[in-house]
OpenMM code with the backbone's topology and positions (N, CA, C; nanometers):
from openmm import Vec3, app, unit

residues = "MET LYS THR VAL ASN THR LEU ILE VAL LEU LEU PHE VAL GLY MET PRO ALA MET ALA GLU VAL GLU GLY VAL PRO PRO ALA PRO GLU THR TYR CYS GLN TRP GLU MET VAL ASN TYR ALA ILE PRO ALA PRO LEU CYS GLY LEU LYS GLY ASP VAL ALA ASN GLY ILE LYS VAL VAL SER ASP GLY ALA LYS GLY ASN CYS LEU ALA CYS HIS GLN LEU PRO ILE GLU GLY ILE GLU ALA TYR GLY THR ILE ALA PRO PRO LEU ALA GLY ILE ALA ALA ARG LEU THR GLU ALA GLN LEU ARG LEU ARG VAL VAL ASP SER ARG HIS LEU ASN PRO ASN SER ILE MET PRO GLY PHE TYR ARG ASP PRO SER LEU ILE ASN ARG PRO ALA LYS SER TYR GLU GLY LYS THR PHE LEU SER ALA GLN GLU VAL GLU ASP VAL ILE ALA TYR LEU VAL THR LEU LYS".split()
positions = [
    Vec3(2.9835, 1.6402, 3.2370),
    Vec3(2.9642, 1.5047, 3.1881),
    Vec3(2.8181, 1.4842, 3.1440),
    Vec3(2.7239, 1.5439, 3.2184),
    Vec3(2.5816, 1.5297, 3.1854),
    Vec3(2.5550, 1.5864, 3.0470),
    Vec3(2.6172, 1.6992, 3.0128),
    Vec3(2.5980, 1.7614, 2.8819),
    Vec3(2.6511, 1.6719, 2.7726),
    Vec3(2.7653, 1.6092, 2.7912),
    Vec3(2.8225, 1.5191, 2.6925),
    Vec3(2.7309, 1.3986, 2.6703),
    Vec3(2.6808, 1.3392, 2.7788),
    Vec3(2.5888, 1.2245, 2.7667),
    Vec3(2.4618, 1.2645, 2.6931),
    Vec3(2.4080, 1.3824, 2.7243),
    Vec3(2.2881, 1.4292, 2.6566),
    Vec3(2.3143, 1.4481, 2.5081),
    Vec3(2.4304, 1.5048, 2.4751),
    Vec3(2.4672, 1.5260, 2.3355),
    Vec3(2.4804, 1.3932, 2.2624),
    Vec3(2.5400, 1.2940, 2.3252),
    Vec3(2.5551, 1.1626, 2.2645),
    Vec3(2.4180, 1.0997, 2.2397),
    Vec3(2.3288, 1.1093, 2.3390),
    Vec3(2.1936, 1.0540, 2.3244),
    Vec3(2.1221, 1.1257, 2.2097),
    Vec3(2.1303, 1.2576, 2.2033),
    Vec3(2.0645, 1.3330, 2.0957),
    Vec3(2.1204, 1.2949, 1.9590),
    Vec3(2.2498, 1.2771, 1.9484),
    Vec3(2.3084, 1.2369, 1.8218),
    Vec3(2.2622, 1.0980, 1.7816),
    Vec3(2.2604, 1.0059, 1.8768),
    Vec3(2.2185, 0.8689, 1.8471),
    Vec3(2.0717, 0.8627, 1.8089),
    Vec3(1.9850, 0.9321, 1.8814),
    Vec3(1.8420, 0.9317, 1.8540),
    Vec3(1.8139, 0.9973, 1.7196),
    Vec3(1.8890, 1.0995, 1.6866),
    Vec3(1.8677, 1.1720, 1.5622),
    Vec3(1.9228, 1.1019, 1.4395),
    Vec3(2.0053, 0.9989, 1.4578),
    Vec3(2.0651, 0.9293, 1.3429),
    Vec3(1.9655, 0.8316, 1.2832),
    Vec3(1.9694, 0.8145, 1.1502),
    Vec3(1.8878, 0.7085, 1.0915),
    Vec3(1.9405, 0.5721, 1.1352),
    Vec3(1.8562, 0.4722, 1.1219),
    Vec3(1.8967, 0.3367, 1.1610),
    Vec3(2.0222, 0.2963, 1.0851),
    Vec3(2.1078, 0.2183, 1.1493),
    Vec3(2.2345, 0.1766, 1.0871),
    Vec3(2.2111, 0.1015, 0.9574),
    Vec3(2.1061, 0.0233, 0.9501),
    Vec3(2.0797, -0.0521, 0.8279),
    Vec3(2.0579, 0.0436, 0.7110),
    Vec3(1.9914, 0.1562, 0.7352),
    Vec3(1.9680, 0.2535, 0.6302),
    Vec3(2.0984, 0.3183, 0.5897),
    Vec3(2.1838, 0.3493, 0.6853),
    Vec3(2.3112, 0.4135, 0.6574),
    Vec3(2.3983, 0.3227, 0.5711),
    Vec3(2.3988, 0.1941, 0.6007),
    Vec3(2.4832, 0.1010, 0.5287),
    Vec3(2.4188, 0.0490, 0.4000),
    Vec3(2.2966, 0.0889, 0.3700),
    Vec3(2.2288, 0.0448, 0.2498),
    Vec3(2.1716, -0.0949, 0.2575),
    Vec3(2.1626, -0.1499, 0.3773),
    Vec3(2.1051, -0.2832, 0.3963),
    Vec3(1.9562, -0.2667, 0.4224),
    Vec3(1.8712, -0.3454, 0.3529),
    Vec3(1.7286, -0.3307, 0.3776),
    Vec3(1.6934, -0.3625, 0.5218),
    Vec3(1.5860, -0.3007, 0.5734),
    Vec3(1.5465, -0.3288, 0.7119),
    Vec3(1.5076, -0.4755, 0.7296),
    Vec3(1.5166, -0.5210, 0.8523),
    Vec3(1.4833, -0.6603, 0.8822),
    Vec3(1.3371, -0.6879, 0.8494),
    Vec3(1.3087, -0.8073, 0.7993),
    Vec3(1.1690, -0.8397, 0.7671),
    Vec3(1.0848, -0.8541, 0.8934),
    Vec3(0.9550, -0.8303, 0.8785),
    Vec3(0.8662, -0.8509, 0.9922),
    Vec3(0.8567, -1.0000, 1.0186),
    Vec3(0.8127, -1.0364, 1.1349),
    Vec3(0.7966, -1.1767, 1.1685),
    Vec3(0.6891, -1.2357, 1.0791),
    Vec3(0.7199, -1.3462, 1.0158),
    Vec3(0.6252, -1.4130, 0.9274),
    Vec3(0.5292, -1.4966, 1.0119),
    Vec3(0.3995, -1.4770, 0.9906),
    Vec3(0.2969, -1.5527, 1.0626),
    Vec3(0.2599, -1.6759, 0.9815),
    Vec3(0.2788, -1.7901, 1.0396),
    Vec3(0.2368, -1.9140, 0.9720),
    Vec3(0.0848, -1.9153, 0.9623),
    Vec3(0.0351, -1.9675, 0.8533),
    Vec3(-0.1090, -1.9788, 0.8334),
    Vec3(-0.1405, -2.1208, 0.7896),
    Vec3(-0.2663, -2.1576, 0.8020),
    Vec3(-0.3059, -2.2938, 0.7670),
    Vec3(-0.4196, -2.2907, 0.6657),
    Vec3(-0.4038, -2.3699, 0.5590),
    Vec3(-0.5088, -2.3817, 0.4596),
    Vec3(-0.6034, -2.4933, 0.5019),
    Vec3(-0.7339, -2.4634, 0.5026),
    Vec3(-0.8368, -2.5602, 0.5355),
    Vec3(-0.9434, -2.5531, 0.4262),
    Vec3(-0.9642, -2.6616, 0.3546),
    Vec3(-1.0636, -2.6666, 0.2472),
    Vec3(-1.0460, -2.5515, 0.1474),
    Vec3(-0.9230, -2.5318, 0.1026),
    Vec3(-0.8897, -2.4293, 0.0043),
    Vec3(-0.9246, -2.2882, 0.0508),
    Vec3(-0.8978, -2.2639, 0.1771),
    Vec3(-0.9231, -2.1339, 0.2363),
    Vec3(-0.8302, -2.1168, 0.3571),
    Vec3(-0.8120, -1.9929, 0.3998),
    Vec3(-0.7394, -1.9622, 0.5230),
    Vec3(-0.8398, -1.8970, 0.6168),
    Vec3(-0.8952, -1.9772, 0.7100),
    Vec3(-1.0049, -1.9263, 0.7944),
    Vec3(-0.9668, -1.8145, 0.8916),
    Vec3(-0.8468, -1.8191, 0.9459),
    Vec3(-0.8087, -1.7217, 1.0491),
    Vec3(-0.7322, -1.6036, 0.9886),
    Vec3(-0.7608, -1.4821, 1.0339),
    Vec3(-0.6835, -1.3668, 0.9875),
    Vec3(-0.5361, -1.3857, 1.0180),
    Vec3(-0.4519, -1.3394, 0.9295),
    Vec3(-0.3069, -1.3487, 0.9495),
    Vec3(-0.2688, -1.2773, 1.0783),
    Vec3(-0.1910, -1.3416, 1.1599),
    Vec3(-0.1398, -1.2869, 1.2875),
    Vec3(-0.2523, -1.2384, 1.3789),
    Vec3(-0.3773, -1.2802, 1.3548),
    Vec3(-0.4903, -1.2361, 1.4348),
    Vec3(-0.5286, -1.0904, 1.4112),
    Vec3(-0.4857, -1.0330, 1.2989),
    Vec3(-0.5081, -0.8903, 1.2716),
    Vec3(-0.6476, -0.8618, 1.2167),
    Vec3(-0.6904, -0.7396, 1.2348),
    Vec3(-0.8181, -0.6920, 1.1795),
    Vec3(-0.7858, -0.5952, 1.0681),
    Vec3(-0.8511, -0.6121, 0.9534),
    Vec3(-0.8244, -0.5280, 0.8376),
    Vec3(-0.8987, -0.3955, 0.8420),
    Vec3(-0.8474, -0.2992, 0.7651),
    Vec3(-0.9049, -0.1663, 0.7528),
    Vec3(-0.9422, -0.1428, 0.6060),
    Vec3(-1.0696, -0.1200, 0.5772),
    Vec3(-1.1195, -0.1082, 0.4405),
    Vec3(-1.0499, 0.0059, 0.3652),
    Vec3(-1.0406, 0.1238, 0.4270),
    Vec3(-0.9803, 0.2392, 0.3587),
    Vec3(-0.8360, 0.2124, 0.3201),
    Vec3(-0.7619, 0.1492, 0.4095),
    Vec3(-0.6226, 0.1172, 0.3751),
    Vec3(-0.6180, 0.0075, 0.2696),
    Vec3(-0.7147, -0.0846, 0.2711),
    Vec3(-0.7207, -0.1884, 0.1674),
    Vec3(-0.7359, -0.1295, 0.0301),
    Vec3(-0.8191, -0.0253, 0.0178),
    Vec3(-0.8361, 0.0423, -0.1119),
    Vec3(-0.7042, 0.1036, -0.1555),
    Vec3(-0.6316, 0.1629, -0.0611),
    Vec3(-0.5007, 0.2225, -0.0944),
    Vec3(-0.4032, 0.1150, -0.1421),
    Vec3(-0.4005, 0.0007, -0.0759),
    Vec3(-0.3065, -0.1061, -0.1115),
    Vec3(-0.3371, -0.1609, -0.2509),
    Vec3(-0.4659, -0.1882, -0.2812),
    Vec3(-0.4989, -0.2455, -0.4121),
    Vec3(-0.4746, -0.1443, -0.5239),
    Vec3(-0.4804, -0.0152, -0.4914),
    Vec3(-0.4626, 0.0900, -0.5927),
    Vec3(-0.3168, 0.1309, -0.6123),
    Vec3(-0.2316, 0.0976, -0.5166),
    Vec3(-0.0918, 0.1419, -0.5187),
    Vec3(-0.0073, 0.0524, -0.6078),
    Vec3(0.0504, 0.1107, -0.7128),
    Vec3(0.1340, 0.0346, -0.8048),
    Vec3(0.2582, -0.0234, -0.7407),
    Vec3(0.3009, 0.0299, -0.6281),
    Vec3(0.4193, -0.0213, -0.5598),
    Vec3(0.3830, -0.1191, -0.4487),
    Vec3(0.2550, -0.1417, -0.4266),
    Vec3(0.2102, -0.2352, -0.3222),
    Vec3(0.1377, -0.3529, -0.3878),
    Vec3(0.0059, -0.3565, -0.3741),
    Vec3(-0.0724, -0.4657, -0.4319),
    Vec3(-0.0772, -0.4617, -0.5831),
    Vec3(-0.0906, -0.3419, -0.6387),
    Vec3(-0.0971, -0.3221, -0.7840),
    Vec3(-0.2041, -0.4098, -0.8482),
    Vec3(-0.3131, -0.4312, -0.7776),
    Vec3(-0.4205, -0.5182, -0.8259),
    Vec3(-0.4819, -0.4669, -0.9548),
    Vec3(-0.4814, -0.3351, -0.9729),
    Vec3(-0.5413, -0.2743, -1.0914),
    Vec3(-0.4636, -0.3056, -1.2187),
    Vec3(-0.3438, -0.3553, -1.2064),
    Vec3(-0.2683, -0.3933, -1.3259),
    Vec3(-0.3343, -0.5108, -1.3984),
    Vec3(-0.4070, -0.5934, -1.3234),
    Vec3(-0.4693, -0.7124, -1.3817),
    Vec3(-0.6207, -0.7167, -1.3667),
    Vec3(-0.6721, -0.6614, -1.2561),
    Vec3(-0.8146, -0.6699, -1.2230),
    Vec3(-0.8858, -0.5371, -1.2403),
    Vec3(-1.0125, -0.5448, -1.2758),
    Vec3(-1.1004, -0.4291, -1.2720),
    Vec3(-1.1638, -0.4253, -1.1333),
    Vec3(-1.1561, -0.3098, -1.0679),
    Vec3(-1.2138, -0.2917, -0.9354),
    Vec3(-1.3045, -0.1700, -0.9359),
    Vec3(-1.4148, -0.1761, -0.8625),
    Vec3(-1.5061, -0.0622, -0.8596),
    Vec3(-1.4575, 0.0478, -0.7634),
    Vec3(-1.3500, 0.1149, -0.8026),
    Vec3(-1.2947, 0.2230, -0.7203),
    Vec3(-1.3212, 0.3537, -0.7920),
    Vec3(-1.3889, 0.4451, -0.7249),
    Vec3(-1.4250, 0.5729, -0.7834),
    Vec3(-1.3010, 0.6485, -0.8310),
    Vec3(-1.3080, 0.6994, -0.9515),
    Vec3(-1.1984, 0.7784, -1.0064),
    Vec3(-1.0926, 0.6971, -1.0798),
    Vec3(-1.1014, 0.5641, -1.0751),
    Vec3(-1.0055, 0.4782, -1.1434),
    Vec3(-1.0681, 0.4314, -1.2747),
    Vec3(-1.0068, 0.4665, -1.3839),
    Vec3(-1.0590, 0.4251, -1.5139),
    Vec3(-0.9664, 0.3287, -1.5859),
    Vec3(-0.8375, 0.3298, -1.5503),
    Vec3(-0.7428, 0.2403, -1.6159),
    Vec3(-0.7199, 0.1185, -1.5288),
    Vec3(-0.7380, 0.0020, -1.5858),
    Vec3(-0.7187, -0.1225, -1.5109),
    Vec3(-0.6871, -0.2329, -1.6098),
    Vec3(-0.6354, -0.3412, -1.5565),
    Vec3(-0.6014, -0.4549, -1.6407),
    Vec3(-0.7224, -0.5418, -1.6700),
    Vec3(-0.7050, -0.6252, -1.7708),
    Vec3(-0.8163, -0.7127, -1.8108),
    Vec3(-0.7715, -0.8586, -1.8225),
    Vec3(-0.6538, -0.8918, -1.7696),
    Vec3(-0.6074, -1.0302, -1.7813),
    Vec3(-0.6548, -1.1196, -1.6679),
    Vec3(-0.7148, -1.0585, -1.5669),
    Vec3(-0.7669, -1.1345, -1.4534),
    Vec3(-0.9147, -1.0995, -1.4361),
    Vec3(-0.9887, -1.1782, -1.3622),
    Vec3(-1.1313, -1.1522, -1.3479),
    Vec3(-1.1595, -1.0172, -1.2824),
    Vec3(-1.2690, -0.9522, -1.3221),
    Vec3(-1.3121, -0.8314, -1.2503),
    Vec3(-1.3517, -0.8703, -1.1079),
    Vec3(-1.3276, -0.7817, -1.0134),
    Vec3(-1.3511, -0.8171, -0.8732),
    Vec3(-1.4803, -0.7580, -0.8159),
    Vec3(-1.5553, -0.6849, -0.8937),
    Vec3(-1.6862, -0.6376, -0.8473),
    Vec3(-1.7716, -0.7612, -0.8183),
    Vec3(-1.8309, -0.7669, -0.7010),
    Vec3(-1.9162, -0.8800, -0.6633),
    Vec3(-1.8420, -1.0027, -0.6151),
    Vec3(-1.7116, -0.9935, -0.5977),
    Vec3(-1.6312, -1.1103, -0.5581),
    Vec3(-1.6748, -1.1672, -0.4225),
    Vec3(-1.7185, -1.0814, -0.3313),
    Vec3(-1.7581, -1.1288, -0.1975),
    Vec3(-1.8909, -1.2033, -0.1998),
    Vec3(-1.9649, -1.1905, -0.3088),
    Vec3(-2.0889, -1.2676, -0.3226),
    Vec3(-2.0582, -1.4100, -0.3713),
    Vec3(-1.9382, -1.4292, -0.4261),
    Vec3(-1.8994, -1.5601, -0.4800),
    Vec3(-1.8034, -1.6365, -0.3894),
    Vec3(-1.7223, -1.5645, -0.3141),
    Vec3(-1.6202, -1.6273, -0.2302),
    Vec3(-1.6321, -1.5782, -0.0872),
    Vec3(-1.5984, -1.6659, 0.0068),
    Vec3(-1.5981, -1.6273, 0.1480),
    Vec3(-1.4714, -1.5477, 0.1798),
    Vec3(-1.4706, -1.4858, 0.2951),
    Vec3(-1.3522, -1.4140, 0.3416),
    Vec3(-1.2325, -1.5077, 0.3463),
    Vec3(-1.2513, -1.6270, 0.3955),
    Vec3(-1.1410, -1.7248, 0.4076),
    Vec3(-1.0892, -1.7659, 0.2689),
    Vec3(-1.1783, -1.7812, 0.1723),
    Vec3(-1.1369, -1.8160, 0.0360),
    Vec3(-1.0618, -1.6997, -0.0283),
    Vec3(-1.1077, -1.5787, -0.0053),
    Vec3(-1.0373, -1.4605, -0.0574),
    Vec3(-0.8978, -1.4509, 0.0015),
    Vec3(-0.8869, -1.4803, 0.1318),
    Vec3(-0.7570, -1.4712, 0.1976),
    Vec3(-0.6548, -1.5645, 0.1316),
    Vec3(-0.6941, -1.6866, 0.1013),
    Vec3(-0.5999, -1.7788, 0.0353),
    Vec3(-0.5586, -1.7257, -0.1008),
    Vec3(-0.6508, -1.6696, -0.1759),
    Vec3(-0.6178, -1.6185, -0.3074),
    Vec3(-0.5178, -1.5037, -0.3009),
    Vec3(-0.5322, -1.4172, -0.2023),
    Vec3(-0.4394, -1.3063, -0.1874),
    Vec3(-0.3055, -1.3543, -0.1299),
    Vec3(-0.3122, -1.4410, -0.0314),
    Vec3(-0.1902, -1.4906, 0.0328),
    Vec3(-0.1034, -1.5682, -0.0661),
    Vec3(-0.1620, -1.6650, -0.1354),
    Vec3(-0.0843, -1.7456, -0.2304),
    Vec3(-0.1784, -1.8261, -0.3199),
    Vec3(-0.2148, -1.7686, -0.4314),
    Vec3(-0.3127, -1.8321, -0.5222),
    Vec3(-0.2602, -1.9602, -0.5861),
    Vec3(-0.1317, -1.9860, -0.5755),
    Vec3(-0.0774, -2.1093, -0.6345),
    Vec3(-0.1231, -2.2351, -0.5616),
    Vec3(-0.1837, -2.2196, -0.4455),
    Vec3(-0.2410, -2.3363, -0.3771),
    Vec3(-0.3681, -2.3809, -0.4493),
    Vec3(-0.4257, -2.2930, -0.5282),
    Vec3(-0.5441, -2.3267, -0.6066),
    Vec3(-0.5071, -2.3609, -0.7509),
    Vec3(-0.4124, -2.2884, -0.8055),
    Vec3(-0.3682, -2.3075, -0.9423),
    Vec3(-0.2160, -2.2903, -0.9473),
    Vec3(-0.1417, -2.3984, -0.9545),
    Vec3(0.0039, -2.3885, -0.9538),
    Vec3(0.0606, -2.3055, -1.0687),
    Vec3(-0.0166, -2.2835, -1.1739),
    Vec3(0.0297, -2.2056, -1.2887),
    Vec3(-0.0152, -2.0593, -1.2827),
    Vec3(-0.0747, -2.0191, -1.1740),
    Vec3(-0.1231, -1.8812, -1.1612),
    Vec3(-0.0084, -1.7824, -1.1735),
    Vec3(-0.0342, -1.6716, -1.2429),
    Vec3(0.0662, -1.5660, -1.2517),
    Vec3(0.0465, -1.4608, -1.1421),
    Vec3(-0.0593, -1.4765, -1.0638),
    Vec3(-0.0829, -1.3830, -0.9538),
    Vec3(0.0234, -1.4028, -0.8463),
    Vec3(0.0855, -1.2928, -0.8023),
    Vec3(0.1887, -1.3074, -0.6978),
    Vec3(0.1283, -1.3604, -0.5687),
    Vec3(0.2057, -1.4344, -0.4966),
    Vec3(0.1675, -1.4763, -0.3610),
    Vec3(0.2071, -1.3640, -0.2689),
    Vec3(0.1133, -1.2804, -0.2315),
    Vec3(0.1461, -1.1590, -0.1573),
    Vec3(0.1918, -1.1866, -0.0136),
    Vec3(0.1613, -1.3054, 0.0386),
    Vec3(0.2085, -1.3419, 0.1730),
    Vec3(0.2599, -1.4854, 0.1698),
    Vec3(0.3260, -1.5193, 0.0616),
    Vec3(0.3882, -1.6530, 0.0482),
    Vec3(0.5029, -1.6618, 0.1470),
    Vec3(0.5248, -1.7805, 0.1986),
    Vec3(0.6354, -1.8056, 0.2898),
    Vec3(0.7637, -1.7598, 0.2198),
    Vec3(0.8378, -1.6645, 0.2778),
    Vec3(0.9593, -1.6125, 0.2126),
    Vec3(1.0614, -1.7200, 0.1768),
    Vec3(1.0618, -1.8309, 0.2497),
    Vec3(1.1585, -1.9360, 0.2183),
    Vec3(1.1225, -2.0083, 0.0883),
    Vec3(1.0006, -1.9898, 0.0389),
    Vec3(0.9564, -2.0551, -0.0849),
    Vec3(0.9727, -1.9667, -0.2087),
    Vec3(1.0112, -1.8415, -0.1876),
    Vec3(1.0252, -1.7491, -0.3010),
    Vec3(1.1587, -1.7755, -0.3690),
    Vec3(1.1527, -1.8100, -0.4949),
    Vec3(1.2716, -1.8447, -0.5718),
    Vec3(1.3395, -1.7196, -0.6268),
    Vec3(1.4637, -1.7007, -0.5902),
    Vec3(1.5469, -1.5906, -0.6392),
    Vec3(1.4812, -1.4529, -0.6236),
    Vec3(1.4449, -1.4147, -0.5026),
    Vec3(1.3830, -1.2824, -0.4842),
    Vec3(1.4845, -1.1704, -0.5065),
    Vec3(1.4351, -1.0535, -0.5411),
    Vec3(1.5228, -0.9354, -0.5480),
    Vec3(1.5806, -0.9123, -0.4100),
    Vec3(1.6975, -0.8521, -0.4027),
    Vec3(1.7640, -0.8313, -0.2749),
    Vec3(1.6726, -0.7615, -0.1739),
    Vec3(1.5926, -0.6663, -0.2199),
    Vec3(1.5056, -0.5926, -0.1275),
    Vec3(1.3917, -0.6789, -0.0735),
    Vec3(1.3700, -0.7977, -0.1324),
    Vec3(1.2628, -0.8856, -0.0854),
    Vec3(1.3148, -1.0137, -0.0190),
    Vec3(1.4452, -1.0280, -0.0033),
    Vec3(1.4988, -1.1481, 0.0604),
    Vec3(1.4455, -1.1607, 0.2027),
    Vec3(1.3840, -1.2748, 0.2314),
    Vec3(1.3298, -1.3007, 0.3644),
    Vec3(1.2013, -1.2257, 0.3962),
    Vec3(1.1422, -1.1632, 0.2945),
    Vec3(1.0205, -1.0834, 0.3171),
    Vec3(0.9057, -1.1340, 0.2320),
    Vec3(0.7877, -1.0874, 0.2676),
    Vec3(0.6691, -1.1104, 0.1867),
    Vec3(0.6445, -0.9833, 0.1062),
    Vec3(0.5656, -0.9941, -0.0010),
    Vec3(0.5392, -0.8765, -0.0840),
    Vec3(0.4530, -0.7737, -0.0114),
    Vec3(0.3566, -0.8208, 0.0644),
    Vec3(0.2748, -0.7352, 0.1492),
    Vec3(0.2891, -0.7824, 0.2932),
    Vec3(0.2708, -0.6914, 0.3854),
    Vec3(0.2727, -0.7306, 0.5271),
    Vec3(0.1409, -0.8010, 0.5593),
    Vec3(0.1395, -0.8700, 0.6717),
    Vec3(0.0165, -0.9374, 0.7158),
    Vec3(-0.0955, -0.8351, 0.7319),
    Vec3(-0.0637, -0.7173, 0.7850),
    Vec3(-0.1653, -0.6127, 0.8019),
    Vec3(-0.2190, -0.5667, 0.6676),
    Vec3(-0.1316, -0.5484, 0.5704),
    Vec3(-0.1767, -0.5060, 0.4377),
    Vec3(-0.2663, -0.6106, 0.3722),
    Vec3(-0.2315, -0.7369, 0.3896),
    Vec3(-0.3169, -0.8434, 0.3357),
    Vec3(-0.4550, -0.8374, 0.4005),
    Vec3(-0.4596, -0.8250, 0.5314),
    Vec3(-0.5888, -0.8181, 0.6005),
    Vec3(-0.6675, -0.6924, 0.5616),
    Vec3(-0.5983, -0.5837, 0.5317),
    Vec3(-0.6642, -0.4626, 0.4832),
    Vec3(-0.7272, -0.4879, 0.3459),
    Vec3(-0.6545, -0.5561, 0.2585),
    Vec3(-0.7089, -0.5899, 0.1259),
    Vec3(-0.8309, -0.6802, 0.1415),
    Vec3(-0.8228, -0.7787, 0.2282),
    Vec3(-0.9358, -0.8686, 0.2523),
    Vec3(-1.0561, -0.7896, 0.3039),
    Vec3(-1.0322, -0.6980, 0.3977),
    Vec3(-1.1416, -0.6164, 0.4519),
    Vec3(-1.2120, -0.5395, 0.3397),
    Vec3(-1.1339, -0.4895, 0.2434),
    Vec3(-1.1932, -0.4195, 0.1305),
    Vec3(-1.2689, -0.5174, 0.0390),
    Vec3(-1.2058, -0.6281, 0.0048),
    Vec3(-1.2675, -0.7211, -0.0881),
    Vec3(-1.4013, -0.7756, -0.0367),
    Vec3(-1.4134, -0.7975, 0.0929),
    Vec3(-1.5413, -0.8528, 0.1451),
    Vec3(-1.6554, -0.7510, 0.1371),
    Vec3(-1.6224, -0.6250, 0.1067),
    Vec3(-1.7275, -0.5244, 0.0879),
    Vec3(-1.7842, -0.5295, -0.0546),
    Vec3(-1.7180, -0.6011, -0.1426),
    Vec3(-1.7579, -0.6066, -0.2846),
    Vec3(-1.8596, -0.7173, -0.3086),
    Vec3(-1.9833, -0.6922, -0.2693),
    Vec3(-2.0899, -0.7940, -0.2804),
    Vec3(-2.1768, -0.7682, -0.4013),
] * unit.nanometer
topology = app.Topology()
chain = topology.addChain("A")
for resn in residues:
    res = topology.addResidue(resn, chain)
    for name in ("N", "CA", "C"):
        topology.addAtom(name, app.Element.getBySymbol(name[0]), res)
């Protein structure tokens, strides 16, 4: 009987999650409510600390932040970038960390006509999301804080 139980445990542990097997996207992470104060979000999302190196990866990744599609960023080795949004070199000399956080989280609080995605917009406010984004944010709270950690280095 012990061998059968061990075999069952090994089979269960070795199986991919049921959601993956059935083609259902994984459950969204818990959404952290945030508060805007004077056109800024003073507190880090979920109390997280950002990582600069990961922030560079997120802004450079076409499947994540994809910031380079619109913004010029001073990232070594990157020559192709968009020009429809402001260049971000020196952004931390113009905006505080809290102001940057609001812009990344949901820039429509500053400009309702902004075409910049709300990377951590309340999922209940996203109109007609793709199935893979239902109930989710475009970036996780950690990814947003990583981006902020990188942006504050751009003085």
